[in-house]
DOMAR-272726 format. One record per atom (N, C-alpha, C): residue number from 1; residue in one letter; atom name; z, x, y. Coordinates in nm, 4 decimals. Atoms other than C-alpha are relative to their C-alpha. Layout:
DOMAR-272726
{nr: NUM	rest: A	atom: CA	zz: Z	xx: X	yy: Y}
...
END
This chain:
DOMAR-272726
{nr: 1	rest: M	atom: N	zz: -0.0563	xx: -0.1001	yy: 0.1097}
{nr: 1	rest: M	atom: CA	zz: 2.2412	xx: 1.6058	yy: 3.2998}
{nr: 1	rest: M	atom: C	zz: -0.0568	xx: 0.0018	yy: -0.1233}
{nr: 2	rest: F	atom: N	zz: 0.0455	xx: -0.0329	yy: 0.1478}
{nr: 2	rest: F	atom: CA	zz: 2.0800	xx: 1.5507	yy: 2.9457}
{nr: 2	rest: F	atom: C	zz: -0.1535	xx: 0.0757	yy: 0.0214}
{nr: 3	rest: R	atom: N	zz: 0.1306	xx: -0.0658	yy: 0.0079}
{nr: 3	rest: R	atom: CA	zz: 1.7458	xx: 1.6782	yy: 3.0846}
{nr: 3	rest: R	atom: C	zz: 0.0073	xx: 0.1522	yy: 0.0045}
{nr: 4	rest: V	atom: N	zz: -0.0492	xx: -0.1506	yy: 0.0318}
{nr: 4	rest: V	atom: CA	zz: 1.9422	xx: 2.0340	yy: 3.1292}
{nr: 4	rest: V	atom: C	zz: 0.0576	xx: -0.0056	yy: -0.1060}
{nr: 5	rest: L	atom: N	zz: -0.0622	xx: -0.0106	yy: 0.1218}
{nr: 5	rest: L	atom: CA	zz: 2.1292	xx: 1.9685	yy: 2.8266}
{nr: 5	rest: L	atom: C	zz: -0.1168	xx: -0.0056	yy: -0.0899}
{nr: 6	rest: A	atom: N	zz: 0.1093	xx: -0.0194	yy: 0.0947}
{nr: 6	rest: A	atom: CA	zz: 1.8144	xx: 1.9056	yy: 2.6167}
{nr: 6	rest: A	atom: C	zz: -0.0887	xx: 0.1246	yy: 0.0456}
{nr: 7	rest: T	atom: N	zz: 0.0106	xx: -0.1042	yy: -0.0450}
{nr: 7	rest: T	atom: CA	zz: 1.6598	xx: 2.2116	yy: 2.7679}
{nr: 7	rest: T	atom: C	zz: 0.1028	xx: 0.1294	yy: -0.0299}
{nr: 8	rest: G	atom: N	zz: -0.0565	xx: -0.0888	yy: 0.0407}
{nr: 8	rest: G	atom: CA	zz: 1.9251	xx: 2.4356	yy: 2.7178}
{nr: 8	rest: G	atom: C	zz: 0.0679	xx: -0.0176	yy: -0.1430}
{nr: 9	rest: L	atom: N	zz: -0.0174	xx: -0.0059	yy: 0.1433}
{nr: 9	rest: L	atom: CA	zz: 1.9853	xx: 2.3239	yy: 2.3468}
{nr: 9	rest: L	atom: C	zz: -0.1193	xx: -0.0162	yy: -0.1023}
{nr: 10	rest: L	atom: N	zz: 0.1303	xx: -0.0130	yy: 0.0844}
{nr: 10	rest: L	atom: CA	zz: 1.6335	xx: 2.3520	yy: 2.2544}
{nr: 10	rest: L	atom: C	zz: 0.0360	xx: 0.0925	yy: -0.0821}
{nr: 11	rest: L	atom: N	zz: 0.0251	xx: -0.1572	yy: 0.0451}
{nr: 11	rest: L	atom: CA	zz: 1.6809	xx: 2.7125	yy: 2.1772}
{nr: 11	rest: L	atom: C	zz: 0.0941	xx: 0.0174	yy: -0.1309}
{nr: 12	rest: A	atom: N	zz: -0.1091	xx: -0.0014	yy: 0.0995}
{nr: 12	rest: A	atom: CA	zz: 1.9884	xx: 2.5904	yy: 1.9220}
{nr: 12	rest: A	atom: C	zz: -0.0482	xx: -0.0551	yy: -0.1022}
{nr: 13	rest: V	atom: N	zz: 0.0762	xx: 0.0849	yy: 0.1335}
{nr: 13	rest: V	atom: CA	zz: 1.7477	xx: 2.4018	yy: 1.6881}
{nr: 13	rest: V	atom: C	zz: -0.1252	xx: 0.0572	yy: -0.0087}
{nr: 14	rest: A	atom: N	zz: 0.1112	xx: -0.0234	yy: 0.0093}
{nr: 14	rest: A	atom: CA	zz: 1.4802	xx: 2.5998	yy: 1.7233}
{nr: 14	rest: A	atom: C	zz: -0.0769	xx: 0.0475	yy: -0.1241}
{nr: 15	rest: A	atom: N	zz: 0.0203	xx: -0.0580	yy: 0.0809}
{nr: 15	rest: A	atom: CA	zz: 1.4861	xx: 2.7559	yy: 1.4008}
{nr: 15	rest: A	atom: C	zz: -0.0506	xx: -0.1177	yy: -0.1092}
{nr: 16	rest: A	atom: N	zz: 0.0511	xx: 0.1117	yy: 0.0790}
{nr: 16	rest: A	atom: CA	zz: 1.5055	xx: 2.4593	yy: 1.1994}
{nr: 16	rest: A	atom: C	zz: -0.1176	xx: -0.0883	yy: 0.0801}
{nr: 17	rest: A	atom: N	zz: 0.1253	xx: 0.0715	yy: 0.0063}
{nr: 17	rest: A	atom: CA	zz: 1.2600	xx: 2.2664	yy: 1.3932}
{nr: 17	rest: A	atom: C	zz: -0.1407	xx: 0.0421	yy: 0.0334}
{nr: 18	rest: S	atom: N	zz: 0.1363	xx: -0.0803	yy: 0.0235}
{nr: 18	rest: S	atom: CA	zz: 0.9707	xx: 2.5401	yy: 1.4050}
{nr: 18	rest: S	atom: C	zz: -0.0767	xx: -0.0174	yy: -0.0893}
{nr: 19	rest: H	atom: N	zz: 0.1207	xx: 0.0879	yy: 0.1062}
{nr: 19	rest: H	atom: CA	zz: 0.8413	xx: 2.3596	yy: 1.1084}
{nr: 19	rest: H	atom: C	zz: -0.0543	xx: -0.0827	yy: 0.0214}
{nr: 20	rest: A	atom: N	zz: 0.0613	xx: 0.1268	yy: -0.0093}
{nr: 20	rest: A	atom: CA	zz: 0.8380	xx: 2.0166	yy: 1.2357}
{nr: 20	rest: A	atom: C	zz: -0.1150	xx: -0.0247	yy: 0.0787}
{nr: 21	rest: Q	atom: N	zz: 0.1212	xx: 0.0797	yy: -0.0635}
{nr: 21	rest: Q	atom: CA	zz: 0.5207	xx: 1.9345	yy: 1.3410}
{nr: 21	rest: Q	atom: C	zz: -0.0694	xx: -0.1280	yy: 0.0234}
{nr: 22	rest: T	atom: N	zz: 0.0611	xx: 0.1462	yy: -0.0279}
{nr: 22	rest: T	atom: CA	zz: 0.4575	xx: 1.5829	yy: 1.3172}
{nr: 22	rest: T	atom: C	zz: 0.1109	xx: -0.1093	yy: -0.0325}
{nr: 23	rest: P	atom: N	zz: -0.0986	xx: 0.1286	yy: -0.0269}
{nr: 23	rest: P	atom: CA	zz: 0.6677	xx: 1.2631	yy: 1.3803}
{nr: 23	rest: P	atom: C	zz: 0.0906	xx: 0.0032	yy: -0.1822}
{nr: 24	rest: E	atom: N	zz: -0.0603	xx: -0.0101	yy: 0.1507}
{nr: 24	rest: E	atom: CA	zz: 0.7315	xx: 1.2753	yy: 0.9619}
{nr: 24	rest: E	atom: C	zz: 0.1058	xx: 0.1198	yy: -0.0536}
{nr: 25	rest: D	atom: N	zz: -0.1080	xx: -0.1203	yy: 0.0610}
{nr: 25	rest: D	atom: CA	zz: 0.8907	xx: 1.6455	yy: 0.9680}
{nr: 25	rest: D	atom: C	zz: 0.1217	xx: -0.0645	yy: 0.0970}
{nr: 26	rest: Y	atom: N	zz: -0.0944	xx: 0.0087	yy: -0.0730}
{nr: 26	rest: Y	atom: CA	zz: 1.1233	xx: 1.5089	yy: 1.2488}
{nr: 26	rest: Y	atom: C	zz: 0.0792	xx: -0.0802	yy: -0.0399}
{nr: 27	rest: I	atom: N	zz: -0.0956	xx: 0.0898	yy: 0.0614}
{nr: 27	rest: I	atom: CA	zz: 1.2460	xx: 1.2369	yy: 1.0678}
{nr: 27	rest: I	atom: C	zz: 0.0797	xx: 0.0657	yy: -0.1224}
{nr: 28	rest: A	atom: N	zz: -0.0531	xx: -0.0327	yy: 0.1126}
{nr: 28	rest: A	atom: CA	zz: 1.2937	xx: 1.4075	yy: 0.7673}
{nr: 28	rest: A	atom: C	zz: 0.0954	xx: 0.1158	yy: 0.0580}
{nr: 29	rest: L	atom: N	zz: -0.1122	xx: -0.1180	yy: -0.0483}
{nr: 29	rest: L	atom: CA	zz: 1.5041	xx: 1.6838	yy: 0.9697}
{nr: 29	rest: L	atom: C	zz: 0.1073	xx: -0.1020	yy: 0.0771}
{nr: 30	rest: A	atom: N	zz: -0.1054	xx: 0.1197	yy: -0.0507}
{nr: 30	rest: A	atom: CA	zz: 1.6796	xx: 1.3651	yy: 1.1138}
{nr: 30	rest: A	atom: C	zz: 0.1186	xx: -0.0057	yy: -0.1183}
{nr: 31	rest: E	atom: N	zz: -0.0684	xx: 0.0410	yy: 0.0846}
{nr: 31	rest: E	atom: CA	zz: 1.7635	xx: 1.2466	yy: 0.7781}
{nr: 31	rest: E	atom: C	zz: 0.0902	xx: 0.1331	yy: -0.0752}
{nr: 32	rest: R	atom: N	zz: -0.0856	xx: -0.1321	yy: 0.0688}
{nr: 32	rest: R	atom: CA	zz: 1.8619	xx: 1.6247	yy: 0.6438}
{nr: 32	rest: R	atom: C	zz: 0.1134	xx: 0.0048	yy: 0.0800}
{nr: 33	rest: N	atom: N	zz: -0.1254	xx: -0.0475	yy: -0.0695}
{nr: 33	rest: N	atom: CA	zz: 2.0853	xx: 1.6757	yy: 0.9369}
{nr: 33	rest: N	atom: C	zz: 0.0939	xx: -0.1099	yy: 0.0083}
{nr: 34	rest: H	atom: N	zz: -0.1014	xx: 0.1066	yy: 0.0182}
{nr: 34	rest: H	atom: CA	zz: 2.2689	xx: 1.3334	yy: 0.8879}
{nr: 34	rest: H	atom: C	zz: 0.0639	xx: -0.0087	yy: -0.1461}
{nr: 35	rest: Q	atom: N	zz: -0.0256	xx: -0.0773	yy: 0.1642}
{nr: 35	rest: Q	atom: CA	zz: 2.2854	xx: 1.4399	yy: 0.4952}
{nr: 35	rest: Q	atom: C	zz: 0.1064	xx: 0.0844	yy: 0.0521}
{nr: 36	rest: L	atom: N	zz: -0.0957	xx: -0.1052	yy: -0.0352}
{nr: 36	rest: L	atom: CA	zz: 2.4644	xx: 1.7416	yy: 0.6180}
{nr: 36	rest: L	atom: C	zz: 0.1176	xx: -0.0378	yy: 0.0688}
{nr: 37	rest: C	atom: N	zz: -0.1548	xx: 0.0392	yy: -0.0872}
{nr: 37	rest: C	atom: CA	zz: 2.6996	xx: 1.5797	yy: 0.8859}
{nr: 37	rest: C	atom: C	zz: 0.0861	xx: -0.0768	yy: -0.0831}
{nr: 38	rest: Q	atom: N	zz: -0.0891	xx: 0.0878	yy: 0.0488}
{nr: 38	rest: Q	atom: CA	zz: 2.8267	xx: 1.3231	yy: 0.6837}
{nr: 38	rest: Q	atom: C	zz: 0.0829	xx: 0.0840	yy: -0.1543}
{nr: 39	rest: A	atom: N	zz: -0.0451	xx: -0.0960	yy: 0.1019}
{nr: 39	rest: A	atom: CA	zz: 2.8857	xx: 1.6031	yy: 0.4068}
{nr: 39	rest: A	atom: C	zz: 0.1009	xx: 0.1368	yy: 0.0271}
{nr: 40	rest: G	atom: N	zz: -0.0625	xx: -0.1031	yy: -0.0497}
{nr: 40	rest: G	atom: CA	zz: 3.0746	xx: 1.8058	yy: 0.6272}
{nr: 40	rest: G	atom: C	zz: -0.0236	xx: 0.1386	yy: 0.0706}
{nr: 41	rest: D	atom: N	zz: 0.0399	xx: -0.1347	yy: -0.0890}
{nr: 41	rest: D	atom: CA	zz: 2.8524	xx: 2.0470	yy: 0.7900}
{nr: 41	rest: D	atom: C	zz: 0.0068	xx: -0.0045	yy: 0.1252}
{nr: 42	rest: M	atom: N	zz: -0.0272	xx: 0.0417	yy: -0.1434}
{nr: 42	rest: M	atom: CA	zz: 2.9289	xx: 2.0703	yy: 1.1306}
{nr: 42	rest: M	atom: C	zz: -0.1298	xx: 0.0491	yy: 0.0842}
{nr: 43	rest: N	atom: N	zz: 0.1107	xx: -0.0142	yy: -0.0796}
{nr: 43	rest: N	atom: CA	zz: 2.6278	xx: 2.2144	yy: 1.2360}
{nr: 43	rest: N	atom: C	zz: -0.1270	xx: -0.0549	yy: -0.0502}
{nr: 44	rest: G	atom: N	zz: 0.0646	xx: 0.1465	yy: -0.0506}
{nr: 44	rest: G	atom: CA	zz: 2.4465	xx: 1.9062	yy: 1.1268}
{nr: 44	rest: G	atom: C	zz: -0.0202	xx: -0.0895	yy: 0.0738}
{nr: 45	rest: C	atom: N	zz: -0.0655	xx: 0.0718	yy: -0.0937}
{nr: 45	rest: C	atom: CA	zz: 2.6399	xx: 1.7354	yy: 1.3052}
{nr: 45	rest: C	atom: C	zz: -0.0744	xx: 0.0417	yy: 0.1829}
{nr: 46	rest: A	atom: N	zz: 0.0241	xx: -0.0549	yy: -0.1545}
{nr: 46	rest: A	atom: CA	zz: 2.5697	xx: 1.9603	yy: 1.6107}
{nr: 46	rest: A	atom: C	zz: -0.1535	xx: -0.0333	yy: -0.0085}
{nr: 47	rest: N	atom: N	zz: 0.1507	xx: 0.0349	yy: 0.0044}
{nr: 47	rest: N	atom: CA	zz: 2.1694	xx: 1.9411	yy: 1.5348}
{nr: 47	rest: N	atom: C	zz: -0.0358	xx: -0.1160	yy: 0.0134}
{nr: 48	rest: L	atom: N	zz: 0.0566	xx: 0.1353	yy: -0.0179}
{nr: 48	rest: L	atom: CA	zz: 2.1414	xx: 1.5931	yy: 1.4841}
{nr: 48	rest: L	atom: C	zz: 0.0453	xx: -0.0627	yy: 0.1336}
{nr: 49	rest: G	atom: N	zz: -0.0506	xx: 0.0305	yy: -0.1184}
{nr: 49	rest: G	atom: CA	zz: 2.3503	xx: 1.5360	yy: 1.8247}
{nr: 49	rest: G	atom: C	zz: -0.1288	xx: 0.0427	yy: 0.1040}
{nr: 50	rest: I	atom: N	zz: 0.0866	xx: -0.0694	yy: -0.0713}
{nr: 50	rest: I	atom: CA	zz: 2.0717	xx: 1.7742	yy: 1.9868}
{nr: 50	rest: I	atom: C	zz: -0.1456	xx: -0.1089	yy: -0.0111}
{nr: 51	rest: Q	atom: N	zz: 0.1129	xx: 0.0943	yy: 0.0111}
{nr: 51	rest: Q	atom: CA	zz: 1.7943	xx: 1.5467	yy: 1.8338}
{nr: 51	rest: Q	atom: C	zz: 0.0176	xx: -0.1650	yy: 0.0638}
{nr: 52	rest: H	atom: N	zz: 0.0087	xx: 0.1006	yy: -0.0818}
{nr: 52	rest: H	atom: CA	zz: 1.9568	xx: 1.2191	yy: 2.0004}
{nr: 52	rest: H	atom: C	zz: 0.0293	xx: 0.0425	yy: 0.1319}
{nr: 53	rest: V	atom: N	zz: 0.0741	xx: -0.0355	yy: -0.1300}
{nr: 53	rest: V	atom: CA	zz: 1.9373	xx: 1.4163	yy: 2.3303}
{nr: 53	rest: V	atom: C	zz: -0.1391	xx: -0.0084	yy: 0.0097}
{nr: 54	rest: E	atom: N	zz: 0.1418	xx: 0.0312	yy: 0.0357}
{nr: 54	rest: E	atom: CA	zz: 1.5835	xx: 1.4613	yy: 2.2551}
{nr: 54	rest: E	atom: C	zz: -0.0803	xx: -0.1021	yy: -0.0125}
{nr: 55	rest: G	atom: N	zz: 0.0743	xx: 0.2095	yy: 0.0417}
{nr: 55	rest: G	atom: CA	zz: 1.5074	xx: 1.0740	yy: 2.1008}
{nr: 55	rest: G	atom: C	zz: -0.1143	xx: 0.0910	yy: -0.0799}
{nr: 56	rest: R	atom: N	zz: 0.0947	xx: -0.0334	yy: 0.1047}
{nr: 56	rest: R	atom: CA	zz: 1.3016	xx: 1.2978	yy: 1.8317}
{nr: 56	rest: R	atom: C	zz: 0.0183	xx: -0.0690	yy: -0.1814}
{nr: 57	rest: S	atom: N	zz: -0.0271	xx: 0.0653	yy: 0.1402}
{nr: 57	rest: S	atom: CA	zz: 1.2822	xx: 1.0465	yy: 1.5471}
{nr: 57	rest: S	atom: C	zz: 0.1182	xx: -0.0712	yy: -0.0065}
{nr: 58	rest: V	atom: N	zz: -0.0997	xx: 0.1121	yy: -0.0269}
{nr: 58	rest: V	atom: CA	zz: 1.6195	xx: 0.8990	yy: 1.6467}
{nr: 58	rest: V	atom: C	zz: -0.0097	xx: -0.0309	yy: 0.1512}
{nr: 59	rest: T	atom: N	zz: -0.0599	xx: 0.0387	yy: -0.1543}
{nr: 59	rest: T	atom: CA	zz: 1.7385	xx: 0.6797	yy: 1.9437}
{nr: 59	rest: T	atom: C	zz: 0.0270	xx: 0.0880	yy: 0.1085}
{nr: 60	rest: Q	atom: N	zz: -0.0489	xx: -0.1039	yy: -0.1340}
{nr: 60	rest: Q	atom: CA	zz: 1.7688	xx: 0.8952	yy: 2.2760}
{nr: 60	rest: Q	atom: C	zz: 0.1246	xx: -0.1062	yy: 0.0560}
{nr: 61	rest: D	atom: N	zz: -0.1420	xx: 0.0705	yy: -0.0408}
{nr: 61	rest: D	atom: CA	zz: 2.1658	xx: 0.8101	yy: 2.2952}
{nr: 61	rest: D	atom: C	zz: 0.0787	xx: 0.1502	yy: 0.0345}
{nr: 62	rest: G	atom: N	zz: -0.0869	xx: -0.1189	yy: -0.0530}
{nr: 62	rest: G	atom: CA	zz: 2.3626	xx: 1.0591	yy: 2.5047}
{nr: 62	rest: G	atom: C	zz: 0.1552	xx: -0.0147	yy: -0.0382}
{nr: 63	rest: A	atom: N	zz: -0.1510	xx: 0.0480	yy: 0.0197}
{nr: 63	rest: A	atom: CA	zz: 2.6982	xx: 0.8834	yy: 2.4294}
{nr: 63	rest: A	atom: C	zz: -0.0146	xx: 0.0345	yy: -0.1820}
{nr: 64	rest: R	atom: N	zz: -0.0469	xx: 0.0042	yy: 0.1096}
{nr: 64	rest: R	atom: CA	zz: 2.6332	xx: 0.9300	yy: 2.0493}
{nr: 64	rest: R	atom: C	zz: -0.0475	xx: 0.1455	yy: -0.0300}
{nr: 65	rest: A	atom: N	zz: 0.0155	xx: -0.1902	yy: 0.0330}
{nr: 65	rest: A	atom: CA	zz: 2.5064	xx: 1.3437	yy: 2.0881}
{nr: 65	rest: A	atom: C	zz: 0.1268	xx: 0.0158	yy: 0.0504}
{nr: 66	rest: V	atom: N	zz: -0.1548	xx: -0.0565	yy: -0.0243}
{nr: 66	rest: V	atom: CA	zz: 2.8405	xx: 1.3620	yy: 2.2724}
{nr: 66	rest: V	atom: C	zz: 0.0938	xx: -0.0553	yy: -0.0982}
{nr: 67	rest: E	atom: N	zz: -0.1064	xx: 0.0119	yy: 0.0801}
{nr: 67	rest: E	atom: CA	zz: 3.0312	xx: 1.2188	yy: 1.9773}
{nr: 67	rest: E	atom: C	zz: 0.0115	xx: 0.0913	yy: -0.1330}
{nr: 68	rest: L	atom: N	zz: 0.0498	xx: -0.0870	yy: 0.0613}
{nr: 68	rest: L	atom: CA	zz: 2.8409	xx: 1.4161	yy: 1.7537}
{nr: 68	rest: L	atom: C	zz: 0.0225	xx: 0.1753	yy: 0.0099}
{nr: 69	rest: F	atom: N	zz: -0.0646	xx: -0.1139	yy: -0.0738}
{nr: 69	rest: F	atom: CA	zz: 2.9032	xx: 1.7085	yy: 1.9584}
{nr: 69	rest: F	atom: C	zz: 0.1587	xx: 0.0308	yy: -0.0152}
{nr: 70	rest: R	atom: N	zz: -0.1515	xx: -0.0037	yy: -0.0108}
{nr: 70	rest: R	atom: CA	zz: 3.2578	xx: 1.6358	yy: 1.9783}
{nr: 70	rest: R	atom: C	zz: 0.0971	xx: -0.0040	yy: -0.1983}
{nr: 71	rest: Q	atom: N	zz: -0.0008	xx: 0.0048	yy: 0.1731}
{nr: 71	rest: Q	atom: CA	zz: 3.2721	xx: 1.5858	yy: 1.5429}
{nr: 71	rest: Q	atom: C	zz: 0.0127	xx: 0.1748	yy: -0.0295}
{nr: 72	rest: A	atom: N	zz: 0.0522	xx: -0.1566	yy: 0.0382}
{nr: 72	rest: A	atom: CA	zz: 3.1227	xx: 1.9423	yy: 1.5359}
{nr: 72	rest: A	atom: C	zz: 0.1018	xx: 0.1320	yy: 0.0512}
{nr: 73	rest: C	atom: N	zz: -0.0652	xx: -0.1202	yy: -0.0829}
{nr: 73	rest: C	atom: CA	zz: 3.3278	xx: 2.1303	yy: 1.7874}
{nr: 73	rest: C	atom: C	zz: 0.1479	xx: -0.0073	yy: -0.0913}
{nr: 74	rest: E	atom: N	zz: -0.1329	xx: 0.0280	yy: 0.0759}
{nr: 74	rest: E	atom: CA	zz: 3.6530	xx: 1.9631	yy: 1.5981}
{nr: 74	rest: E	atom: C	zz: 0.0075	xx: 0.0353	yy: -0.1248}
{nr: 75	rest: G	atom: N	zz: 0.0016	xx: -0.0093	yy: 0.1361}
{nr: 75	rest: G	atom: CA	zz: 3.5350	xx: 2.0361	yy: 1.2711}
{nr: 75	rest: G	atom: C	zz: -0.0295	xx: 0.1722	yy: -0.0206}
{nr: 76	rest: G	atom: N	zz: 0.0816	xx: -0.1572	yy: -0.0350}
{nr: 76	rest: G	atom: CA	zz: 3.4547	xx: 2.4529	yy: 1.4140}
{nr: 76	rest: G	atom: C	zz: -0.0763	xx: 0.0414	yy: -0.0056}
{nr: 77	rest: S	atom: N	zz: 0.1501	xx: -0.0471	yy: -0.0294}
{nr: 77	rest: S	atom: CA	zz: 3.1353	xx: 2.4450	yy: 1.5188}
{nr: 77	rest: S	atom: C	zz: 0.0087	xx: 0.0662	yy: 0.1245}
{nr: 78	rest: P	atom: N	zz: 0.0382	xx: -0.0606	yy: -0.1304}
{nr: 78	rest: P	atom: CA	zz: 3.0850	xx: 2.7012	yy: 1.8080}
{nr: 78	rest: P	atom: C	zz: -0.1082	xx: -0.0668	yy: 0.0680}
{nr: 79	rest: D	atom: N	zz: 0.1125	xx: 0.0777	yy: -0.0898}
{nr: 79	rest: D	atom: CA	zz: 2.7546	xx: 2.5358	yy: 1.9050}
{nr: 79	rest: D	atom: C	zz: -0.0068	xx: -0.1535	yy: 0.0335}
{nr: 80	rest: G	atom: N	zz: -0.0253	xx: 0.1412	yy: -0.0462}
{nr: 80	rest: G	atom: CA	zz: 2.9016	xx: 2.2109	yy: 1.8673}
{nr: 80	rest: G	atom: C	zz: 0.0903	xx: -0.0372	yy: 0.1260}
{nr: 81	rest: C	atom: N	zz: -0.0647	xx: -0.0149	yy: -0.1210}
{nr: 81	rest: C	atom: CA	zz: 3.1366	xx: 2.3112	yy: 2.1242}
{nr: 81	rest: C	atom: C	zz: -0.0452	xx: 0.0690	yy: 0.1312}
{nr: 82	rest: H	atom: N	zz: 0.0520	xx: 0.0013	yy: -0.0831}
{nr: 82	rest: H	atom: CA	zz: 2.9004	xx: 2.4342	yy: 2.3392}
{nr: 82	rest: H	atom: C	zz: -0.0648	xx: -0.1175	yy: 0.0510}
{nr: 83	rest: N	atom: N	zz: 0.0682	xx: 0.1351	yy: -0.1026}
{nr: 83	rest: N	atom: CA	zz: 2.6962	xx: 2.1549	yy: 2.3588}
{nr: 83	rest: N	atom: C	zz: 0.0992	xx: -0.0800	yy: 0.0157}
{nr: 84	rest: L	atom: N	zz: -0.0941	xx: 0.0740	yy: -0.0680}
{nr: 84	rest: L	atom: CA	zz: 3.0044	xx: 1.9495	yy: 2.4029}
{nr: 84	rest: L	atom: C	zz: 0.0281	xx: 0.0155	yy: 0.1470}
{nr: 85	rest: A	atom: N	zz: -0.0055	xx: -0.0244	yy: -0.1455}
{nr: 85	rest: A	atom: CA	zz: 3.0694	xx: 2.1410	yy: 2.7104}
{nr: 85	rest: A	atom: C	zz: -0.0975	xx: 0.0036	yy: 0.0864}
{nr: 86	rest: V	atom: N	zz: 0.1141	xx: -0.0168	yy: -0.0810}
{nr: 86	rest: V	atom: CA	zz: 2.7508	xx: 2.1526	yy: 2.8522}
{nr: 86	rest: V	atom: C	zz: -0.0585	xx: -0.1785	yy: 0.0136}
{nr: 87	rest: S	atom: N	zz: -0.0084	xx: 0.1548	yy: -0.0195}
{nr: 87	rest: S	atom: CA	zz: 2.7471	xx: 1.7733	yy: 2.7885}
{nr: 87	rest: S	atom: C	zz: 0.0698	xx: -0.0701	yy: 0.1446}
{nr: 88	rest: Y	atom: N	zz: -0.0589	xx: 0.0337	yy: -0.1492}
{nr: 88	rest: Y	atom: CA	zz: 2.9692	xx: 1.7318	yy: 3.1131}
{nr: 88	rest: Y	atom: C	zz: -0.0474	xx: 0.0806	yy: 0.1021}
END
């Protein structure tokens, strides 16, 4: 299930991740997405969820990804709702 999810969602963060080349870049991206999510930016939550699906610079954790997608969806992010839907 998460292999399909990760493949399908990869395009959703392609713009943000296109500049991430090194592990340090992915760590910085995860920190940024976490800060954005904490500040109420639901796209940051959705993007952080994708990083949890992929396991890039954060622990690969499908349950945490679903929590983040749900938070993003409930906060009005269409990407969060889409990601939540395809998680099931």
